Biopython code that builds the backbone (N, CA, C, O; Angstrom):
import numpy as np
from Bio.PDB.StructureBuilder import StructureBuilder

atoms = [
    (1, "MET", "N", (-19.986, 23.829, 31.936)),
    (1, "MET", "CA", (-18.408, 23.999, 32.024)),
    (1, "MET", "C", (-18.192, 22.596, 33.160)),
    (1, "MET", "O", (-17.241, 22.674, 33.937)),
    (2, "ASP", "N", (-18.791, 21.764, 33.197)),
    (2, "ASP", "CA", (-19.035, 20.740, 34.232)),
    (2, "ASP", "C", (-17.835, 19.730, 33.400)),
    (2, "ASP", "O", (-17.004, 19.299, 34.200)),
    (3, "SER", "N", (-17.686, 19.445, 32.483)),
    (3, "SER", "CA", (-16.705, 18.531, 31.115)),
    (3, "SER", "C", (-15.600, 18.670, 31.690)),
    (3, "SER", "O", (-15.361, 19.565, 32.501)),
    (4, "LEU", "N", (-14.845, 17.836, 31.345)),
    (4, "LEU", "CA", (-13.330, 17.951, 31.505)),
    (4, "LEU", "C", (-12.655, 18.940, 30.572)),
    (4, "LEU", "O", (-11.592, 19.522, 30.788)),
    (5, "THR", "N", (-13.371, 19.033, 29.588)),
    (5, "THR", "CA", (-12.437, 19.591, 28.671)),
    (5, "THR", "C", (-12.908, 21.141, 28.877)),
    (5, "THR", "O", (-12.146, 21.936, 28.327)),
    (6, "GLY", "N", (-14.051, 21.744, 29.584)),
    (6, "GLY", "CA", (-14.303, 23.129, 29.865)),
    (6, "GLY", "C", (-13.118, 23.336, 31.017)),
    (6, "GLY", "O", (-12.684, 24.486, 31.084)),
    (7, "TYR", "N", (-12.614, 22.482, 31.817)),
    (7, "TYR", "CA", (-12.128, 22.628, 33.456)),
    (7, "TYR", "C", (-10.647, 22.457, 32.464)),
    (7, "TYR", "O", (-9.728, 22.952, 33.116)),
    (8, "LEU", "N", (-10.225, 22.014, 31.353)),
    (8, "LEU", "CA", (-8.850, 22.040, 30.795)),
    (8, "LEU", "C", (-8.677, 23.606, 30.240)),
    (8, "LEU", "O", (-7.589, 24.182, 30.283)),
    (9, "ALA", "N", (-10.025, 24.284, 29.656)),
    (9, "ALA", "CA", (-9.867, 25.021, 28.561)),
    (9, "ALA", "C", (-9.541, 26.398, 29.686)),
    (9, "ALA", "O", (-8.619, 27.173, 29.431)),
    (10, "LYS", "N", (-10.291, 26.549, 30.755)),
    (10, "LYS", "CA", (-10.427, 27.342, 31.852)),
    (10, "LYS", "C", (-8.701, 27.448, 32.377)),
    (10, "LYS", "O", (-8.089, 28.515, 32.435)),
    (11, "GLY", "N", (-8.140, 26.151, 32.713)),
    (11, "GLY", "CA", (-6.824, 26.477, 33.033)),
    (11, "GLY", "C", (-6.079, 26.558, 32.085)),
    (11, "GLY", "O", (-4.950, 26.592, 32.574)),
    (12, "PHE", "N", (-6.020, 26.600, 31.200)),
    (12, "PHE", "CA", (-4.966, 26.994, 30.227)),
    (12, "PHE", "C", (-5.152, 28.634, 30.048)),
    (12, "PHE", "O", (-4.229, 29.433, 29.887)),
    (13, "GLU", "N", (-6.739, 28.983, 30.124)),
    (13, "GLU", "CA", (-6.545, 30.497, 30.093)),
    (13, "GLU", "C", (-6.075, 31.000, 31.052)),
    (13, "GLU", "O", (-5.566, 32.102, 30.845)),
    (14, "LEU", "N", (-6.019, 30.428, 32.579)),
    (14, "LEU", "CA", (-5.597, 30.719, 33.281)),
    (14, "LEU", "C", (-4.015, 30.781, 33.387)),
    (14, "LEU", "O", (-3.560, 31.897, 33.637)),
    (15, "ALA", "N", (-3.238, 29.884, 33.253)),
    (15, "ALA", "CA", (-2.058, 29.715, 32.683)),
    (15, "ALA", "C", (-1.432, 30.810, 31.926)),
    (15, "ALA", "O", (-0.511, 31.491, 32.378)),
    (16, "THR", "N", (-2.048, 30.989, 30.555)),
    (16, "THR", "CA", (-1.720, 31.993, 30.184)),
    (16, "THR", "C", (-1.890, 33.188, 30.257)),
    (16, "THR", "O", (-1.258, 33.943, 29.518)),
    (17, "ALA", "N", (-2.719, 33.613, 31.101)),
    (17, "ALA", "CA", (-2.949, 35.115, 31.673)),
    (17, "ALA", "C", (-1.761, 35.021, 32.669)),
    (17, "ALA", "O", (-0.787, 35.770, 32.594)),
    (18, "VAL", "N", (-1.883, 34.209, 33.453)),
    (18, "VAL", "CA", (-0.352, 34.410, 34.529)),
    (18, "VAL", "C", (1.143, 34.471, 33.967)),
    (18, "VAL", "O", (2.182, 35.009, 34.348)),
    (19, "GLY", "N", (0.784, 33.698, 32.924)),
    (19, "GLY", "CA", (2.262, 33.317, 31.986)),
    (19, "GLY", "C", (2.603, 34.769, 31.224)),
    (19, "GLY", "O", (3.736, 35.073, 30.851)),
    (20, "THR", "N", (1.415, 35.610, 31.061)),
    (20, "THR", "CA", (2.132, 36.684, 30.212)),
    (20, "THR", "C", (1.928, 37.711, 31.313)),
    (20, "THR", "O", (2.325, 38.813, 30.938)),
    (21, "LEU", "N", (1.332, 37.715, 32.824)),
    (21, "LEU", "CA", (1.827, 38.820, 33.659)),
    (21, "LEU", "C", (3.236, 38.665, 34.037)),
    (21, "LEU", "O", (4.047, 39.582, 34.169)),
    (22, "GLU", "N", (3.465, 37.270, 34.216)),
    (22, "GLU", "CA", (4.885, 37.343, 34.437)),
    (22, "GLU", "C", (5.403, 37.842, 33.372)),
    (22, "GLU", "O", (6.374, 38.498, 33.748)),
    (23, "VAL", "N", (5.285, 37.913, 32.039)),
    (23, "VAL", "CA", (6.374, 38.475, 31.183)),
    (23, "VAL", "C", (6.574, 39.884, 31.402)),
    (23, "VAL", "O", (7.612, 40.527, 31.562)),
    (24, "ALA", "N", (5.275, 40.255, 31.375)),
    (24, "ALA", "CA", (4.959, 41.800, 31.636)),
    (24, "ALA", "C", (5.783, 42.319, 32.615)),
    (24, "ALA", "O", (6.255, 43.431, 32.380)),
    (25, "ARG", "N", (6.138, 41.652, 33.907)),
    (25, "ARG", "CA", (6.511, 41.741, 34.890)),
    (25, "ARG", "C", (8.381, 41.674, 34.750)),
    (25, "ARG", "O", (9.164, 42.414, 35.346)),
    (26, "ARG", "N", (8.735, 40.539, 33.765)),
    (26, "ARG", "CA", (10.006, 41.318, 33.639)),
    (26, "ARG", "C", (10.442, 42.018, 32.538)),
    (26, "ARG", "O", (11.658, 41.972, 32.353)),
    (27, "THR", "N", (9.691, 42.745, 31.641)),
    (27, "THR", "CA", (9.985, 43.538, 31.020)),
    (27, "THR", "C", (10.882, 44.899, 31.651)),
    (27, "THR", "O", (11.169, 44.693, 32.831)),
    (28, "ASP", "N", (11.348, 46.138, 31.174)),
    (28, "ASP", "CA", (12.231, 47.039, 31.560)),
    (28, "ASP", "C", (11.178, 47.312, 32.514)),
    (28, "ASP", "O", (11.397, 46.962, 33.674)),
    (29, "ARG", "N", (9.793, 48.016, 32.174)),
    (29, "ARG", "CA", (9.200, 49.058, 32.977)),
    (29, "ARG", "C", (8.576, 48.225, 33.813)),
    (29, "ARG", "O", (8.274, 48.748, 34.885)),
    (30, "GLY", "N", (8.211, 46.841, 33.650)),
    (30, "GLY", "CA", (7.541, 45.984, 34.386)),
    (30, "GLY", "C", (5.955, 46.033, 34.186)),
    (30, "GLY", "O", (5.553, 46.589, 33.164)),
    (31, "ILE", "N", (4.805, 45.373, 35.286)),
    (31, "ILE", "CA", (3.644, 45.731, 35.162)),
    (31, "ILE", "C", (2.986, 47.135, 34.999)),
    (31, "ILE", "O", (2.740, 47.841, 35.977)),
    (32, "ASP", "N", (2.692, 47.534, 33.616)),
    (32, "ASP", "CA", (1.910, 48.562, 33.944)),
    (32, "ASP", "C", (0.604, 48.532, 34.098)),
    (32, "ASP", "O", (-0.048, 48.108, 33.143)),
    (33, "ARG", "N", (-0.037, 48.921, 35.194)),
    (33, "ARG", "CA", (-1.241, 48.971, 36.096)),
    (33, "ARG", "C", (-2.031, 49.517, 35.425)),
    (33, "ARG", "O", (-3.149, 49.079, 35.697)),
    (34, "GLU", "N", (-2.075, 50.678, 34.246)),
    (34, "GLU", "CA", (-3.360, 51.195, 33.592)),
    (34, "GLU", "C", (-3.661, 50.343, 32.425)),
    (34, "GLU", "O", (-4.692, 50.157, 31.777)),
    (35, "HIS", "N", (-2.601, 49.934, 32.355)),
    (35, "HIS", "CA", (-3.032, 48.806, 30.758)),
    (35, "HIS", "C", (-3.029, 48.055, 31.091)),
    (35, "HIS", "O", (-2.687, 47.302, 30.179)),
    (36, "LEU", "N", (-3.297, 47.169, 32.480)),
    (36, "LEU", "CA", (-3.747, 46.192, 33.207)),
    (36, "LEU", "C", (-5.334, 46.009, 33.419)),
    (36, "LEU", "O", (-6.097, 45.063, 33.226)),
    (37, "VAL", "N", (-5.474, 47.108, 33.821)),
    (37, "VAL", "CA", (-6.699, 47.746, 34.297)),
    (37, "VAL", "C", (-7.661, 47.640, 33.072)),
    (37, "VAL", "O", (-8.674, 46.944, 32.999)),
    (38, "LEU", "N", (-7.030, 48.642, 31.928)),
    (38, "LEU", "CA", (-8.096, 48.557, 30.448)),
    (38, "LEU", "C", (-7.959, 47.093, 30.073)),
    (38, "LEU", "O", (-9.018, 46.472, 29.986)),
    (39, "GLY", "N", (-6.975, 46.523, 29.867)),
    (39, "GLY", "CA", (-7.266, 45.067, 29.211)),
    (39, "GLY", "C", (-8.137, 44.345, 30.530)),
    (39, "GLY", "O", (-8.594, 43.297, 30.074)),
    (40, "PHE", "N", (-8.434, 44.449, 31.577)),
    (40, "PHE", "CA", (-9.616, 43.469, 32.422)),
    (40, "PHE", "C", (-10.883, 44.388, 31.866)),
    (40, "PHE", "O", (-11.803, 43.737, 31.370)),
    (41, "SER", "N", (-10.999, 45.543, 31.890)),
    (41, "SER", "CA", (-12.505, 46.020, 31.527)),
    (41, "SER", "C", (-12.771, 45.220, 30.117)),
    (41, "SER", "O", (-13.718, 44.490, 29.824)),
    (42, "LEU", "N", (-11.384, 45.677, 29.177)),
    (42, "LEU", "CA", (-11.461, 44.919, 27.794)),
    (42, "LEU", "C", (-12.330, 43.598, 27.601)),
    (42, "LEU", "O", (-13.447, 43.412, 27.118)),
    (43, "GLY", "N", (-11.214, 42.607, 28.267)),
    (43, "GLY", "CA", (-11.908, 41.206, 28.667)),
    (43, "GLY", "C", (-13.189, 40.987, 29.067)),
    (43, "GLY", "O", (-13.831, 40.137, 28.451)),
    (44, "MET", "N", (-13.799, 41.690, 30.145)),
    (44, "MET", "CA", (-14.756, 41.791, 30.596)),
    (44, "MET", "C", (-15.824, 42.176, 29.491)),
    (44, "MET", "O", (-16.625, 41.289, 29.197)),
    (45, "ALA", "N", (-15.939, 43.509, 28.784)),
    (45, "ALA", "CA", (-16.775, 43.542, 27.819)),
    (45, "ALA", "C", (-16.692, 42.737, 26.351)),
    (45, "ALA", "O", (-17.531, 42.991, 25.486)),
    (46, "TYR", "N", (-15.747, 41.859, 26.144)),
    (46, "TYR", "CA", (-15.828, 40.994, 25.558)),
    (46, "TYR", "C", (-16.865, 40.058, 25.519)),
    (46, "TYR", "O", (-17.729, 39.979, 24.646)),
    (47, "ARG", "N", (-16.674, 39.003, 26.996)),
    (47, "ARG", "CA", (-17.144, 38.252, 27.241)),
    (47, "ARG", "C", (-18.692, 38.884, 27.457)),
    (47, "ARG", "O", (-19.671, 38.208, 27.141)),
    (48, "ILE", "N", (-18.794, 39.865, 27.867)),
    (48, "ILE", "CA", (-20.455, 40.520, 27.744)),
    (48, "ILE", "C", (-21.191, 40.427, 26.518)),
    (48, "ILE", "O", (-22.268, 39.849, 26.379)),
    (49, "LEU", "N", (-20.340, 41.221, 25.368)),
    (49, "LEU", "CA", (-21.071, 41.421, 24.300)),
    (49, "LEU", "C", (-20.989, 39.908, 23.552)),
    (49, "LEU", "O", (-21.886, 39.632, 22.756)),
    (50, "GLU", "N", (-19.789, 38.816, 23.839)),
    (50, "GLU", "CA", (-20.125, 37.533, 23.648)),
    (50, "GLU", "C", (-21.340, 36.927, 23.439)),
    (50, "GLU", "O", (-21.961, 36.502, 22.465)),
    (51, "GLY", "N", (-21.528, 37.019, 24.794)),
    (51, "GLY", "CA", (-22.760, 36.428, 25.489)),
    (51, "GLY", "C", (-23.912, 36.902, 25.346)),
    (51, "GLY", "O", (-24.915, 36.228, 25.579)),
    (52, "GLU", "N", (-23.955, 38.245, 24.906)),
    (52, "GLU", "CA", (-25.176, 38.482, 24.804)),
    (52, "GLU", "C", (-25.559, 38.727, 23.190)),
    (52, "GLU", "O", (-26.727, 38.643, 22.810)),
    (53, "TYR", "N", (-24.787, 38.945, 22.556)),
    (53, "TYR", "CA", (-25.349, 39.191, 20.795)),
    (53, "TYR", "C", (-24.443, 38.502, 20.056)),
    (53, "TYR", "O", (-24.719, 38.858, 18.910)),
    (54, "VAL", "N", (-23.548, 37.752, 19.987)),
    (54, "VAL", "CA", (-22.865, 37.148, 19.249)),
    (54, "VAL", "C", (-23.151, 35.373, 19.218)),
    (54, "VAL", "O", (-23.545, 34.658, 18.298)),
    (55, "GLY", "N", (-22.700, 34.989, 20.887)),
    (55, "GLY", "CA", (-22.994, 33.450, 20.883)),
    (55, "GLY", "C", (-21.537, 32.829, 20.774)),
    (55, "GLY", "O", (-20.537, 33.529, 20.615)),
    (56, "ARG", "N", (-21.520, 31.702, 20.858)),
    (56, "ARG", "CA", (-20.169, 31.016, 21.033)),
    (56, "ARG", "C", (-19.991, 30.617, 19.320)),
    (56, "ARG", "O", (-20.827, 30.681, 18.419)),
    (57, "PHE", "N", (-18.801, 30.263, 19.295)),
    (57, "PHE", "CA", (-18.204, 29.781, 17.517)),
    (57, "PHE", "C", (-19.024, 28.674, 17.215)),
    (57, "PHE", "O", (-19.238, 28.646, 16.003)),
    (58, "ARG", "N", (-19.592, 27.712, 17.847)),
    (58, "ARG", "CA", (-20.033, 26.634, 17.217)),
    (58, "ARG", "C", (-21.204, 26.717, 16.907)),
    (58, "ARG", "O", (-21.691, 25.988, 16.043)),
    (59, "GLU", "N", (-21.942, 27.703, 17.611)),
    (59, "GLU", "CA", (-23.136, 28.136, 17.223)),
    (59, "GLU", "C", (-23.461, 29.164, 15.945)),
    (59, "GLU", "O", (-24.330, 29.093, 15.076)),
    (60, "HIS", "N", (-22.414, 30.143, 16.183)),
    (60, "HIS", "CA", (-22.375, 31.280, 14.814)),
    (60, "HIS", "C", (-21.121, 31.389, 14.611)),
    (60, "HIS", "O", (-20.380, 32.071, 15.319)),
    (61, "PRO", "N", (-20.602, 30.430, 13.184)),
    (61, "PRO", "CA", (-19.038, 30.673, 13.750)),
    (61, "PRO", "C", (-18.508, 31.750, 12.406)),
    (61, "PRO", "O", (-17.365, 32.173, 12.235)),
    (62, "LEU", "N", (-19.515, 31.973, 11.704)),
    (62, "LEU", "CA", (-19.169, 33.531, 11.180)),
    (62, "LEU", "C", (-19.436, 34.700, 11.950)),
    (62, "LEU", "O", (-18.640, 35.561, 12.326)),
    (63, "ARG", "N", (-20.456, 34.627, 12.102)),
    (63, "ARG", "CA", (-20.419, 35.699, 13.030)),
    (63, "ARG", "C", (-19.702, 36.272, 14.350)),
    (63, "ARG", "O", (-19.706, 37.395, 14.852)),
    (64, "TYR", "N", (-18.914, 34.731, 14.817)),
    (64, "TYR", "CA", (-18.130, 34.987, 15.869)),
    (64, "TYR", "C", (-16.742, 35.657, 15.456)),
    (64, "TYR", "O", (-16.118, 36.385, 16.228)),
    (65, "LEU", "N", (-16.217, 35.268, 13.855)),
    (65, "LEU", "CA", (-14.978, 35.523, 13.762)),
    (65, "LEU", "C", (-15.190, 36.796, 13.337)),
    (65, "LEU", "O", (-14.318, 37.561, 13.748)),
    (66, "THR", "N", (-16.166, 37.391, 12.554)),
    (66, "THR", "CA", (-16.632, 39.139, 12.086)),
    (66, "THR", "C", (-16.280, 39.695, 13.588)),
    (66, "THR", "O", (-15.232, 40.311, 13.780)),
    (67, "PHE", "N", (-16.981, 39.505, 14.373)),
    (67, "PHE", "CA", (-17.235, 40.145, 15.733)),
    (67, "PHE", "C", (-15.470, 39.782, 16.363)),
    (67, "PHE", "O", (-14.886, 40.741, 16.869)),
    (68, "LEU", "N", (-15.013, 38.946, 16.323)),
    (68, "LEU", "CA", (-13.194, 38.617, 16.813)),
    (68, "LEU", "C", (-12.512, 39.584, 15.853)),
    (68, "LEU", "O", (-11.932, 40.518, 16.406)),
    (69, "SER", "N", (-12.472, 39.544, 14.609)),
    (69, "SER", "CA", (-12.000, 40.612, 14.071)),
    (69, "SER", "C", (-12.222, 41.854, 13.749)),
    (69, "SER", "O", (-11.353, 42.654, 13.401)),
    (70, "LEU", "N", (-13.484, 42.088, 13.857)),
    (70, "LEU", "CA", (-13.880, 43.639, 14.630)),
    (70, "LEU", "C", (-13.137, 44.182, 16.073)),
    (70, "LEU", "O", (-12.328, 45.107, 16.141)),
    (71, "TRP", "N", (-13.514, 43.553, 16.927)),
    (71, "TRP", "CA", (-12.754, 43.643, 18.123)),
    (71, "TRP", "C", (-11.021, 44.081, 18.286)),
    (71, "TRP", "O", (-10.376, 44.982, 18.822)),
    (72, "LEU", "N", (-10.754, 42.876, 17.490)),
    (72, "LEU", "CA", (-9.036, 43.043, 17.724)),
    (72, "LEU", "C", (-8.762, 44.400, 16.960)),
    (72, "LEU", "O", (-7.857, 45.126, 17.371)),
    (73, "ALA", "N", (-9.589, 44.802, 15.754)),
    (73, "ALA", "CA", (-9.150, 45.940, 15.201)),
    (73, "ALA", "C", (-9.540, 46.847, 15.516)),
    (73, "ALA", "O", (-8.976, 47.759, 14.912)),
    (74, "ILE", "N", (-10.659, 47.381, 16.559)),
    (74, "ILE", "CA", (-11.125, 48.508, 17.398)),
    (74, "ILE", "C", (-9.603, 48.222, 18.632)),
    (74, "ILE", "O", (-8.814, 49.110, 18.953)),
    (75, "THR", "N", (-9.578, 47.439, 18.893)),
    (75, "THR", "CA", (-8.610, 47.845, 20.287)),
    (75, "THR", "C", (-7.541, 47.876, 19.671)),
    (75, "THR", "O", (-6.726, 48.281, 20.500)),
    (76, "ARG", "N", (-6.921, 47.663, 18.524)),
    (76, "ARG", "CA", (-5.463, 47.841, 17.843)),
    (76, "ARG", "C", (-5.648, 49.384, 17.562)),
    (76, "ARG", "O", (-4.583, 50.001, 17.562)),
    (77, "ALA", "N", (-6.590, 50.006, 17.363)),
    (77, "ALA", "CA", (-6.634, 51.242, 16.907)),
    (77, "ALA", "C", (-6.725, 52.239, 17.985)),
    (77, "ALA", "O", (-6.023, 53.240, 18.125)),
    (78, "VAL", "N", (-7.771, 51.789, 18.790)),
    (78, "VAL", "CA", (-7.965, 52.666, 20.565)),
    (78, "VAL", "C", (-6.898, 52.752, 21.214)),
    (78, "VAL", "O", (-6.692, 53.873, 21.679)),
    (79, "LEU", "N", (-5.957, 51.798, 21.469)),
    (79, "LEU", "CA", (-4.795, 51.324, 22.252)),
    (79, "LEU", "C", (-3.551, 51.465, 21.389)),
    (79, "LEU", "O", (-2.911, 50.663, 20.710)),
    (80, "PRO", "N", (-3.426, 52.813, 21.661)),
    (80, "PRO", "CA", (-1.528, 52.939, 21.088)),
    (80, "PRO", "C", (-0.404, 52.654, 22.248)),
    (80, "PRO", "O", (0.232, 53.247, 23.119)),
    (81, "MET", "N", (-0.620, 51.079, 21.561)),
    (81, "MET", "CA", (0.714, 50.245, 22.637)),
    (81, "MET", "C", (2.100, 49.803, 21.824)),
    (81, "MET", "O", (2.128, 48.769, 21.157)),
    (82, "ASP", "N", (2.896, 50.421, 21.909)),
    (82, "ASP", "CA", (4.040, 51.114, 21.793)),
    (82, "ASP", "C", (5.336, 50.649, 22.352)),
    (82, "ASP", "O", (6.416, 50.976, 21.860)),
    (83, "ASP", "N", (5.213, 49.914, 23.345)),
    (83, "ASP", "CA", (6.390, 49.312, 24.407)),
    (83, "ASP", "C", (5.859, 47.667, 24.513)),
    (83, "ASP", "O", (4.789, 47.218, 24.101)),
    (84, "GLU", "N", (6.410, 47.304, 24.855)),
    (84, "GLU", "CA", (6.010, 45.871, 25.556)),
    (84, "GLU", "C", (5.782, 45.504, 26.744)),
    (84, "GLU", "O", (5.469, 44.317, 26.833)),
    (85, "SER", "N", (5.831, 46.249, 27.981)),
    (85, "SER", "CA", (5.365, 46.650, 28.881)),
    (85, "SER", "C", (3.317, 46.364, 28.539)),
    (85, "SER", "O", (2.460, 45.512, 28.779)),
    (86, "GLY", "N", (3.410, 47.432, 28.001)),
    (86, "GLY", "CA", (1.958, 47.634, 27.552)),
    (86, "GLY", "C", (1.051, 46.679, 27.231)),
    (86, "GLY", "O", (-0.011, 46.358, 27.764)),
    (87, "ASN", "N", (1.805, 46.149, 25.988)),
    (87, "ASN", "CA", (1.638, 45.241, 25.340)),
    (87, "ASN", "C", (1.466, 43.910, 25.633)),
    (87, "ASN", "O", (0.914, 43.180, 24.810)),
    (88, "TYR", "N", (1.863, 43.483, 26.700)),
    (88, "TYR", "CA", (2.279, 42.193, 27.962)),
    (88, "TYR", "C", (0.773, 42.486, 28.912)),
    (88, "TYR", "O", (-0.071, 41.644, 29.217)),
    (89, "SER", "N", (0.781, 43.779, 29.199)),
    (89, "SER", "CA", (-0.089, 44.159, 30.461)),
    (89, "SER", "C", (-1.822, 44.223, 30.232)),
    (89, "SER", "O", (-2.780, 43.968, 30.962)),
    (90, "VAL", "N", (-1.681, 44.669, 28.919)),
    (90, "VAL", "CA", (-3.089, 44.780, 28.179)),
    (90, "VAL", "C", (-3.563, 42.807, 27.873)),
    (90, "VAL", "O", (-4.680, 42.398, 28.188)),
    (91, "GLY", "N", (-2.787, 42.130, 27.420)),
    (91, "GLY", "CA", (-2.927, 41.091, 27.056)),
    (91, "GLY", "C", (-3.375, 39.868, 28.684)),
    (91, "GLY", "O", (-4.161, 38.922, 28.741)),
    (92, "SER", "N", (-2.580, 40.395, 29.628)),
    (92, "SER", "CA", (-2.787, 39.375, 30.836)),
    (92, "SER", "C", (-4.041, 40.100, 31.127)),
    (92, "SER", "O", (-5.058, 39.410, 31.067)),
    (93, "GLY", "N", (-4.154, 41.109, 31.373)),
    (93, "GLY", "CA", (-5.604, 41.659, 31.952)),
    (93, "GLY", "C", (-7.032, 41.535, 31.201)),
    (93, "GLY", "O", (-8.086, 41.714, 31.812)),
    (94, "VAL", "N", (-6.968, 41.143, 29.529)),
    (94, "VAL", "CA", (-7.879, 40.740, 28.963)),
    (94, "VAL", "C", (-8.139, 39.000, 29.121)),
    (94, "VAL", "O", (-9.058, 38.515, 28.461)),
    (95, "GLY", "N", (-7.584, 38.402, 29.711)),
    (95, "GLY", "CA", (-7.157, 37.246, 30.234)),
    (95, "GLY", "C", (-7.879, 37.059, 31.684)),
    (95, "GLY", "O", (-8.953, 36.524, 31.958)),
    (96, "ILE", "N", (-6.984, 37.639, 32.449)),
    (96, "ILE", "CA", (-8.246, 38.085, 33.672)),
    (96, "ILE", "C", (-9.490, 38.585, 33.723)),
    (96, "ILE", "O", (-10.419, 38.294, 34.477)),
    (97, "GLY", "N", (-9.420, 39.388, 32.826)),
    (97, "GLY", "CA", (-11.108, 39.946, 33.017)),
    (97, "GLY", "C", (-11.791, 38.714, 32.382)),
    (97, "GLY", "O", (-12.651, 38.178, 33.080)),
    (98, "SER", "N", (-11.576, 38.256, 31.333)),
    (98, "SER", "CA", (-12.639, 37.135, 30.652)),
    (98, "SER", "C", (-12.344, 35.952, 31.586)),
    (98, "SER", "O", (-13.175, 35.063, 31.397)),
    (99, "LEU", "N", (-11.543, 35.675, 32.425)),
    (99, "LEU", "CA", (-11.850, 34.571, 33.479)),
    (99, "LEU", "C", (-12.663, 35.195, 34.595)),
    (99, "LEU", "O", (-13.699, 34.596, 34.884)),
    (100, "VAL", "N", (-12.364, 36.331, 35.292)),
    (100, "VAL", "CA", (-13.448, 36.570, 36.148)),
    (100, "VAL", "C", (-14.637, 36.885, 36.013)),
    (100, "VAL", "O", (-15.415, 36.841, 36.966)),
    (101, "PHE", "N", (-14.976, 37.241, 34.872)),
    (101, "PHE", "CA", (-16.678, 37.132, 33.851)),
    (101, "PHE", "C", (-17.129, 35.842, 34.298)),
    (101, "PHE", "O", (-18.007, 35.738, 35.154)),
    (102, "ASP", "N", (-16.477, 34.693, 33.669)),
    (102, "ASP", "CA", (-16.722, 33.991, 33.316)),
    (102, "ASP", "C", (-17.125, 33.164, 34.961)),
    (102, "ASP", "O", (-18.261, 32.853, 35.319)),
    (103, "VAL", "N", (-15.924, 32.964, 35.702)),
    (103, "VAL", "CA", (-16.538, 32.853, 37.267)),
    (103, "VAL", "C", (-17.998, 33.344, 37.680)),
    (103, "VAL", "O", (-19.028, 32.679, 37.798)),
    (104, "VAL", "N", (-17.766, 34.778, 37.873)),
    (104, "VAL", "CA", (-19.382, 35.493, 38.138)),
    (104, "VAL", "C", (-20.550, 35.018, 37.347)),
    (104, "VAL", "O", (-21.648, 34.628, 37.743)),
    (105, "ASP", "N", (-20.091, 35.133, 36.192)),
    (105, "ASP", "CA", (-21.331, 34.428, 35.737)),
    (105, "ASP", "C", (-21.965, 33.448, 35.943)),
    (105, "ASP", "O", (-23.194, 33.436, 36.014)),
    (106, "ARG", "N", (-21.201, 32.429, 36.078)),
    (106, "ARG", "CA", (-21.132, 30.936, 36.815)),
    (106, "ARG", "C", (-21.914, 30.673, 37.965)),
    (106, "ARG", "O", (-22.699, 29.736, 38.111)),
    (107, "LYS", "N", (-21.550, 31.870, 39.039)),
    (107, "LYS", "CA", (-22.101, 31.835, 40.605)),
    (107, "LYS", "C", (-24.153, 32.577, 40.400)),
    (107, "LYS", "O", (-25.266, 32.377, 40.885)),
    (108, "ARG", "N", (-23.642, 33.231, 39.620)),
    (108, "ARG", "CA", (-24.686, 33.994, 39.305)),
    (108, "ARG", "C", (-26.053, 33.291, 38.550)),
    (108, "ARG", "O", (-27.227, 33.556, 38.810)),
    (109, "GLU", "N", (-25.544, 32.314, 37.533)),
    (109, "GLU", "CA", (-26.608, 31.413, 36.795)),
    (109, "GLU", "C", (-26.925, 29.776, 38.258)),
    (109, "GLU", "O", (-27.796, 28.918, 38.404)),
    (110, "SER", "N", (-25.962, 30.058, 38.806)),
    (110, "SER", "CA", (-26.435, 28.632, 39.718)),
    (110, "SER", "C", (-27.254, 29.211, 41.100)),
    (110, "SER", "O", (-27.703, 28.420, 41.929)),
]
sb = StructureBuilder()
sb.init_structure("model")
sb.init_model(0)
sb.init_chain("A")
sb.init_seg("    ")
for serial, (resi, resn, name, xyz) in enumerate(atoms, 1):
    if name == "N":
        sb.init_residue(resn, " ", resi, " ")
    sb.init_atom(name, np.array(xyz, "f"), 0.0, 1.0, " ", f" {name:<3s}", serial, name[0])
structure = sb.get_structure()
């Protein structure tokens, strides 16, 4: 991630996660903490599985797309998200969990 592109990608991920969290805050129910924590866990689990078993898109595009499709289908089936607050809270949690895992993984490697 030493390249400018890597920093821009992480900056975009952070902006997206924070923006989604702000949208969740403005809904009728506000931020749903349970969904946020669940999304955080899903984001970290996604990065762990991606790193250990799948690889990046450039390395294995078909395997990556298959994993992503299955992951989204399983997540959608497991999470009964029928309200706006829950949807945005989970989305923000996934982004934050993914970023936290990346930061911790980079620190661990160095």
